[in-house]
Every structure is written in C-alpha cells, then in structure tokens.
C-alpha positions in Angstrom: 35.9 -48.8 27.5 38.9 -49.8 25.5 41.7 -47.4 24.5 40.5 -47.5 20.9 37.0 -46.6 22.1 38.6 -43.6 23.8 40.1 -42.5 20.5 36.6 -42.6 18.9 35.3 -40.5 21.8 38.0 -37.9 21.1 37.3 -38.0 17.4 33.5 -37.5 17.9 34.4 -34.4 20.0 36.7 -33.0 17.3 34.1 -33.5 14.5 31.2 -32.0 16.5 33.0 -29.0 17.8 34.6 -28.3 14.5 31.0 -28.1 13.1 30.1 -25.8 16.0 33.1 -23.6 15.2 32.1 -23.4 11.5 28.5 -22.6 12.3 29.4 -19.8 14.7 31.7 -18.4 12.1 28.9 -18.6 9.5 26.6 -16.8 11.9 29.1 -14.0 12.5 29.9 -13.6 8.8 26.1 -13.1 8.1 25.4 -10.8 11.0 24.4 -8.1 8.5 22.7 -10.3 5.9 19.1 -9.4 5.4 16.7 -12.2 6.3 19.4 -14.4 7.8 18.4 -16.7 10.7 21.1 -17.7 13.1 21.9 -21.4 13.2 23.0 -23.8 15.9 24.5 -27.3 15.9 22.3 -29.8 17.8 24.4 -32.2 19.8 23.5 -35.4 21.7 25.6 -37.6 23.9 26.6 -41.1 22.6 25.9 -43.2 25.7 27.3 -46.6 26.5 25.6 -49.8 25.4 22.3 -50.6 27.0 21.9 -54.2 25.7 23.8 -56.7 27.9 25.9 -59.5 26.3 25.9 -63.1 27.5 29.0 -62.8 29.8 29.6 -59.1 29.9 27.9 -55.7 30.3 28.8 -52.1 29.5 30.7 -50.1 32.1 28.2 -47.2 31.6 30.8 -44.8 30.2 29.6 -42.8 27.2 31.3 -43.0 23.8 31.4 -39.2 22.9 29.0 -36.8 21.2 27.0 -36.9 18.0 26.2 -33.7 15.9 22.6 -34.6 15.0 22.2 -31.6 12.7 22.0 -27.8 12.2 18.8 -26.0 13.1 17.6 -22.5 12.3 16.6 -20.5 15.4 13.2 -19.0 14.7 9.9 -18.4 16.5 7.2 -19.4 14.0 4.5 -17.6 16.0 6.4 -14.3 15.7 7.2 -14.9 12.1 3.5 -15.5 11.3 2.5 -12.4 13.3 5.1 -10.3 11.6 3.8 -11.3 8.2 0.3 -10.2 9.1 1.4 -6.9 10.6 3.6 -6.1 7.7 0.6 -6.5 5.4 -1.5 -4.2 7.4 1.2 -1.6 7.7 1.8 -1.6 3.9 -1.9 -1.3 3.3 -2.3 1.7 5.5 1.0 3.3 4.2 -0.4 3.1 0.7 -3.7 4.7 1.6 -1.9 7.4 3.7 0.3 8.3 0.7 -2.7 8.6 -1.6 -4.6 10.8 0.9 -1.5 13.1 1.2 -1.4 13.4 -2.6 -5.1 14.3 -2.7 -4.4 17.0 -0.1 -1.8 18.4 -2.4 -4.4 18.8 -5.1 -6.5 21.0 -2.7 -4.0 23.5 -1.2 -6.2 24.7 1.7 -6.0 27.0 3.4 -4.1 29.3 1.0 -4.5 32.2 -1.4 -4.5 29.8 -4.4 -7.1 27.3 -3.1 -10.6 26.9 -4.3 -12.2 28.5 -1.2 -10.3 31.7 -1.9 -11.1 31.6 -5.6 -14.8 31.2 -4.9 -14.7 34.1 -2.4 -13.1 36.3 -5.0 -15.8 35.4 -7.5 -18.6 36.5 -5.0 -16.5 39.6 -4.4 -16.4 40.3 -8.1 -20.2 40.1 -8.3 -20.4 42.5 -5.4 -18.1 44.9 -7.3 -20.3 44.6 -10.4 -23.4 45.4 -8.2 -21.7 48.7 -7.3 -21.0 49.6 -10.9 -23.5 47.7 -13.0 -22.9 49.8 -16.1 -19.1 49.7 -16.1 -17.1 47.3 -18.2 -14.1 46.9 -15.9 -15.9 45.0 -13.1 -17.6 42.8 -15.7 -14.3 41.8 -17.2 -12.8 41.3 -13.7 -15.8 39.1 -12.8 -15.4 36.9 -15.9 -11.7 36.4 -15.1 -12.6 35.3 -11.6 -15.3 32.9 -13.0 -12.8 31.5 -15.5 -10.3 31.0 -12.7 -12.8 29.0 -10.6 -13.8 26.9 -13.6 -10.1 26.3 -14.5 -9.4 25.3 -10.9 -12.2 22.8 -10.9 -10.9 21.4 -14.2 -7.4 21.1 -12.8 -8.4 19.4 -9.6 -10.6 16.9 -11.6 -7.7 16.2 -14.0 -5.3 15.7 -11.2 -7.6 13.3 -9.4 -8.1 11.3 -12.6 -4.3 11.2 -13.1 -3.8 10.1 -9.5 -6.3 7.3 -10.1 -4.4 6.2 -13.2 -1.1 6.4 -11.3 -2.4 4.2 -8.4 -3.7 1.6 -10.9 -0.5 1.7 -12.8 1.5 1.2 -9.6 -0.8 -1.7 -8.6 -0.3 -3.4 -11.9 3.5 -3.1 -11.6 3.3 -4.6 -8.2 1.1 -7.5 -9.4 3.8 -8.4 -11.9 6.3 -8.4 -9.0 4.0 -10.7 -7.0 3.9 -13.1 -9.9 7.7 -13.2 -10.3 8.2 -13.5 -6.6 5.7 -16.4 -6.3 7.5 -18.2 -9.1 10.9 -17.8 -7.3 9.4 -19.0 -4.0 8.2 -22.1 -5.8 11.6 -22.7 -7.2 13.3 -22.4 -3.8 10.6 -24.7 -2.4 11.7 -27.3 -4.9 15.4 -26.9 -4.1 14.7 -27.1 -0.4 12.6 -30.2 -0.7 15.3 -31.9 -2.8 18.0 -30.9 -0.4 16.0 -32.1 2.7 15.3 -35.4 1.0 19.0 -35.9 0.4 19.8 -35.2 4.0 21.4 -31.9 3.4 20.9 -28.6 5.3 19.0 -26.1 3.1 18.8 -23.3 5.8 20.3 -20.6 3.7 17.9 -21.4 0.9 15.0 -21.3 3.4 16.2 -17.8 4.5 16.1 -16.6 1.0 12.6 -18.0 0.5 11.2 -16.6 3.7 12.6 -13.2 2.7 10.6 -13.4 -0.5 7.5 -14.5 1.4 7.9 -11.4 3.6 7.9 -9.3 0.4 4.7 -11.1 -0.7 3.1 -10.2 2.7 4.0 -6.5 2.1 2.5 -6.6 -1.4 -0.7 -8.5 -1.0 -1.0 -9.7 2.6 -0.4 -13.4 2.7 -0.7 -16.3 5.2 1.6 -19.3 5.2 1.4 -23.0 6.1 4.3 -25.4 6.6 4.5 -28.0 3.8 6.4 -31.3 3.5 10.2 -31.6 3.5 10.8 -28.0 4.6 8.5 -26.4 1.9 6.0 -23.6 2.7 2.6 -22.9 1.1 1.5 -19.3 0.6 -2.2 -18.2 0.5 -3.8 -15.0 -0.7 -7.4 -14.4 0.5 -7.8 -18.1 1.1 -6.6 -19.1 -2.3 -3.3 -20.9 -2.9 -0.6 -18.7 -4.5 2.2 -21.1 -3.9 1.8 -24.8 -3.0 5.1 -26.7 -2.9 6.8 -26.2 -6.2 3.7 -25.0 -8.0 2.5 -21.4 -8.2 -0.4 -19.4 -9.5 -0.6 -16.0 -11.3 -2.6 -12.9 -10.5 -3.9 -10.3 -12.8 -5.4 -6.8 -12.5 -8.8 -6.4 -14.2 -10.8 -3.3 -15.1 -14.3 -4.5 -14.0 -16.0 -1.5 -15.7 -14.4 -1.9 -19.1 -16.5 -2.4 -22.1 -16.1 -5.8 -23.8 -14.3 -5.8 -27.1 -16.9 -4.9 -29.8 -19.4 -3.9 -27.2 -21.4 -0.6 -27.0 -20.0 1.9 -24.5 -22.2 2.6 -21.6 -23.3 6.2 -21.4 -23.3 5.9 -17.6 -19.8 4.6 -17.6 -18.0 6.0 -14.5 -15.2 8.4 -15.1 -12.9 6.3 -12.9 -13.2 2.6 -13.5 -13.1 0.0 -10.7 -10.4 -2.6 -10.7 -9.8 -5.8 -8.9 -7.3 -8.6 -8.6 -8.3 -12.0 -10.1 -6.7 -15.4 -10.5 -5.2 -15.7 -14.0 -6.3 -19.3 -14.3 -10.0 -18.8 -14.0 -10.8 -15.1 -13.5 -12.1 -15.7 -10.0 -11.6 -12.7 -7.6 -8.5 -13.1 -5.4 -9.9 -11.1 -2.5 -6.8 -9.1 -1.9 -7.7 -7.0 1.1 -4.2 -6.4 2.5 -0.7 -5.3 1.6 0.4 -2.3 -0.6 -1.7 -3.5 -3.6 -4.8 -3.7 -1.4 -4.2 -0.2 -0.2 -3.7 1.1 -3.7 -6.9 -0.6 -4.9 -9.0 0.6 -2.0 -7.8 4.2 -2.7 -8.4 3.9 -6.5 -11.8 2.2 -6.1 -13.2 4.2 -3.2 -11.2 7.1 -1.9 -10.3 8.9 -5.2 -13.7 8.4 -6.9 -15.4 9.6 -3.7 -13.5 12.9 -3.8 -14.0 13.3 -7.4 -17.8 12.9 -6.9 -17.7 15.5 -4.2 -15.8 17.9 -6.5 -18.4 17.2 -9.2 -21.0 18.2 -6.6 -19.2 21.5 -6.1 -19.2 22.2 -9.8 -22.8 21.2 -10.3 -24.0 23.3 -7.3 -22.0 26.3 -8.6 -23.5 26.0 -12.0 -27.1 25.4 -10.7 -27.1 28.3 -8.2 -25.4 30.8 -10.5 -27.4 29.8 -13.6 -30.7 30.0 -11.7 -30.2 33.6 -10.7 -28.4 34.6 -13.9 -31.2 33.3 -16.1 -33.7 35.2 -14.0 -32.0 38.5 -14.6 -31.5 40.9 -17.5 -28.4 42.1 -19.3 -27.5 45.6 -20.3 -29.6 45.3 -23.4 -32.7 44.3 -21.4 -32.6 40.7 -22.7 -33.1 37.7 -20.3 -29.9 36.2 -19.0 -28.4 33.1 -20.4 -26.8 30.2 -18.6 -23.6 31.5 -16.9 -21.7 28.1 -16.4 -22.1 25.3 -19.0 -20.5 21.9 -19.7 -18.7 23.2 -22.8 -21.4 22.1 -25.3 -23.3 24.3 -27.7 -26.5 23.9 -25.7 -26.0 27.2 -23.8 -29.3 29.0 -24.4 -32.1 29.6 -21.9 -33.2 26.4 -20.1 -29.8 24.8 -20.1 -29.7 21.8 -17.8 -26.8 22.3 -15.3 -27.0 18.6 -14.2 -24.6 17.8 -17.0 -22.0 20.1 -15.5 -19.1 18.5 -13.6 -15.7 19.4 -12.4 -14.1 18.2 -15.6 -16.2 20.1 -18.1 -17.4 23.2 -16.3 -16.8 26.3 -18.4 -18.0 29.9 -18.5 -20.7 30.2 -21.2 -18.8 31.4 -24.3 -21.9 33.3 -25.4 -21.8 35.4 -22.3 -18.0 35.7 -22.0 -17.7 37.0 -25.6 -19.9 40.0 -24.7 -19.6 41.4 -21.2 -22.9 43.3 -21.7 -24.7 39.9 -21.5 -24.0 39.6 -17.8 -27.5 39.7 -16.2 -26.8 42.0 -13.3 -30.3 43.6 -13.4 -33.0 41.8 -11.6 -36.0 44.2 -11.1 -39.2 43.2 -13.0 -42.1 45.3 -14.2 -45.3 44.8 -16.2 -45.9 46.7 -19.4 -49.0 48.9 -19.0 -49.8 48.6 -22.6 -49.8 44.8 -22.4 -50.6 43.7 -18.9 -50.8 40.0 -19.9 -47.5 40.1 -21.7 -44.1 39.0 -20.4 -42.5 40.9 -17.5 -39.8 43.4 -18.6 -36.6 44.6 -16.9 -37.2 47.5 -14.6 -33.9 49.0 -15.8 -30.7 47.9 -17.4 -28.6 49.5 -14.6 -30.4 47.8 -11.8 -28.0 45.7 -9.7 -30.5 43.5 -7.8 -29.4 40.3 -9.5 -25.7 41.0 -9.1 -26.3 41.5 -5.3 -28.1 38.2 -5.2 -25.2 36.5 -7.0 -22.8 38.0 -4.6 -24.7 36.4 -1.7 -24.4 32.8 -3.0 -21.3 32.2 -1.0 -23.3 32.5 2.2 -25.8 29.8 1.4 -25.8 26.7 3.6 -26.2 24.5 0.5 -24.2 26.7 -1.8 -20.9 25.7 -3.6 -18.8 27.1 -0.7 -20.6 24.9 1.8 -20.2 21.8 -0.4 -16.5 22.5 -1.0 -16.0 23.1 2.7 -17.5 19.7 3.5 -15.1 18.1 0.9 -12.1 19.7 2.6 -13.3 18.8 6.0 -13.8 15.2 5.2 -10.5 15.0 3.5 -8.7 16.5 6.5 -10.4 14.1 8.9 -9.8 11.0 6.7 -6.1 12.0 6.1 -5.4 12.6 9.7 -7.1 9.3 10.7 -5.1 7.4 8.2 -1.9 9.0 9.4 -2.6 8.0 13.0 -3.6 4.5 12.1 -0.5 4.1 10.0 1.7 5.4 12.8 0.1 3.0 15.3 0.4 0.1 13.0 4.0 1.0 12.2 4.8 0.9 15.9 3.1 -2.5 16.3 5.1 -3.8 13.3 8.3 -2.5 14.7 7.8 -4.1 18.0 6.9 -7.5 16.5 9.9 -7.2 14.2 12.2 -6.4 17.1 10.9 -9.5 18.9 11.5 -11.8 16.0 14.9 -10.3 15.4 15.8 -11.0 19.1 15.2 -14.6 18.4 16.5 -15.1 14.9 19.1 -12.3 14.7 22.8 -12.8 15.1 24.5 -11.4 18.3 28.2 -10.9 17.7 28.9 -11.1 21.5 26.9 -14.4 21.7 28.8 -15.8 18.7 32.1 -14.9 20.2 31.2 -16.8 23.3 30.2 -19.8 21.2 33.4 -19.6 19.3 35.5 -19.6 22.4 33.5 -22.4 23.9 33.7 -24.6 20.8 37.4 -23.8 20.5 38.2 -25.0 24.0 36.0 -28.1 23.6 37.9 -28.8 20.4 41.2 -28.4 22.1 40.1 -30.6 25.0 39.1 -33.4 22.5 42.4 -33.0 20.8 44.2 -33.3 24.1 42.2 -36.4 24.9 43.3 -37.9 21.6 47.0 -37.1 22.4 46.7 -38.6 25.8 45.1 -41.8 24.5 47.8 -42.0 21.8 50.5 -41.7 24.5 48.8 -44.5 26.5 48.7 -46.8 23.5 52.3 -46.1 22.7 53.3 -47.0 26.2 51.4 -50.2 26.1 52.7 -51.2 22.7 56.4 -50.4 23.4 56.6 -51.8 26.9 54.3 -54.8 26.9 53.4 -55.5 23.3 49.8 -55.8 24.5 46.9 -53.6 23.6 43.9 -53.1 25.8 43.7 -56.6 27.3 
C-alpha cells in the first residue's frame, strides 16, 4: 500500500465516523420524539484488491471503511403484533366506555333507581288497599306511577341519545381515517421518490408508521411492505392505502328509508350502521379498532338494552292493566287501562303491546279523576237479572288493590324483567372491563418489547458517541502521520512512495 493509499484509508475513516457521530447525535436529539426509530450507520471494510495483475499482486492490506448506509432499527414482527393488539385494545376500550355510560343510565342499587321506584309503586297500591275510599293514597299512588313512567321515558331517551352519540363519534373518526389514509399515501410517495434517488427517508418513514399506528387504533389494520420503502394498509382484507393511492370510507345508515320512499312502520328505533367503501358501497368489514367497538355497541349493545327496557314497560302495562281493567272504581264502573302509550285509545280493551319505554304514560282519563282507580275487585250477580253482567260487590272493596300490590312478587313481573336487565348489564360490563384490562396489559408488554428495539437509549448513544469520537480522532491521527511521512520523503529524497 502506497502512502497516498494510506491517506485514502484515513479519509474513509474520517467520513464514516463523522456520519456515525451525526447519527448518534440525531438519535439523542430525538430520544423523546414520538414514533422515532433509532438509526445506525452500517459500515463495511474496504479490503485490498483480489484480482492479481500481470507482474504484481496486492499485499492484502485493507483500504479503509465504507459507510454503506443508515438503517432504522426495528423488529417488523413486533411492529405487526403491536398494530394488531392496539386495534383489539381500542375496540374493547370503546365497548367498555359505552357499557359504563349505560350503567350510569341505570343507577342501581340506589334510592333513585327504577327498582326502588317500582317498589314504591307497589307500596302505594298497598296503602290504597288499606284506605280504598281516601283520596290521599290515590293521589300518592298516581305520583308513584308517574315517577315510574317518567323514569322509563328518561332511560329510553338517554339510551337513544347514547346511540346517537356513539354513531356521531364513529362518523367523526371515519373522517379522521380518511384524512390519515391520504397523508399515509402522500408520505409513501415521498419515501418512494427519496429511496429511488438514493436518499435516506427514515424520518419520513417514522412519521408514516406513526400514522399507520393511528389507523390501527381506529379501524384495526394490517400492513404489507411495498416497493421502494412504501407500505400498503388493509382494512378487513380491502386496500385502504396502496403505494401512493388511497381509498375513502363512509358510515352508512342501513335502516334508513330511501329518498322519496315510504317509511317502514316497523322501522327500528335505533338504526343499524355500517362502514362501506366510498367507491362502490361494498361493506368494509371493520371489526376492530375504536370505530369497530363503537359500531358494535351502537348496533348490538345499546339496542339490546333498549329492547329489554321496552319489555319492562310492556310487562308493567300488561300486568297492571289486566288487573285494573278487571276491577271497579269508586263509582262502580269497570276499570280503564292504567298505563297507555300516550294515544287517545285508552278505553276498555286497550292493547298494551304498543306500550314501550319511550311512550309509556299514566292514562290521562284515570289520572284526571282519582275516583277512577279500580281498587275494588269483588264481583256479584244481580238477583233481578241473573244472566246480566256481574256487578261490583262494593266500591270500598280493596281486593283489586291488594292484587296490584302483589305484582312486584311475580316471577314474570316487571320487577323480575328489570332485575334481569340489570343483572345482564352488570355481568357484561364487568366482563368487558376484565377483557379490556387484560388486553391493555398485553398491548403494554408488546409495546415495551418493540420500544426496547426501536427506542433510543441515551446511555447507549453516549457510548456510540465516544466510540465514534475516538475512531474519528484515530483516523485524523493516521492522516497526520502519513502527512509527516510524505513530508519527510519529499524534503529529504525528493521521492514519493517508490
């Protein structure tokens, strides 16, 4: 190796270790940057020539070092696993949040909950049975009944509002998905151009991967490496981002009536929604992420509890009306329907199947006159007309009021139906909380594992800085030594590397 070749060896060391110093400094500067992946300079030795000349051969001494490039330190398996686990965790968190909000609608057990209000209603009927002719227990009973009906109305309204809130939140997040997918496609384009030009787009790749992680949290995505550093993103098997192209999603009400169409009388109170591809209306099969959790809650969980609440209202109206219409009021007239759906059809034979939690009301025809409460239940036959209709045995008879007071003990009564609703809610909410807690721990461990690979360690970077600094100083010292050798040769002999 000639003296001039030694200068080139020293120069290659200066250049390579200067890049190592800059890279270590860049890592340290971004130690707290979200999504940053630490970088490392790949170096290879520049060996001596391996092709012999006619009359000479290489002495086997290397010619320095080559910095072949800068690489991002990442474990792709852990990155893919973290993306999946984040989608599952966000899905369960969304469902757990909705379940907690449903529990707030039913404050049980408490003195303001539905169970307590029903108990007080049966107690009011019992008080009426003790004083069937007094007006005070009749007024108190009406107030208890109104409270129960109002509580059912309130719970139904809040469940409906919660459904609308979940759908509105999902729609907002769909817009975020579309904007994020567009940005990922733009970064893919920039990364591809930079890679094709021989540049190092690692910081752009970090920004893109951070956006892909957000997509995973929103809709649960999978990825596949593309050409020239790009990445393809898939939702439910469909391509959301492919290279520099992206697709749009939309949230659709699948129960909505078409414009100009006739409304369906059996139209559900809470419409079902789904995510579709904007280009062709095909279902996107979003079954993960926060949006998936919100839609599962809005399409299944909330309507399920509203249906159970409607069963409570329908059972209450059916059981009470059946007994109330079989009794007699203070005037000896047959009882009317006690609970109605708020329509004018409140006479005898009212169909309680139309009653639900949203429309249940105390019959205005009964509430306007407390004497119309059918507390009497005894029946007799008129001796003068044995074939005629049965008559009340007495207006102060309290048999029917006693029967009404015992409705709370029925195994298929409104209390039992409501108790089943609360029991199911408690079990489901607790199960979701446990699953969310377990999934959160899994996600945390996976994230810690990936951060241990891609994250920046200040101590490690300090070691790298010192190592690169000394290597740089050694290369500089070699250049100085070779310069002195050349100076000696030139000044004393006038010959160079003969």
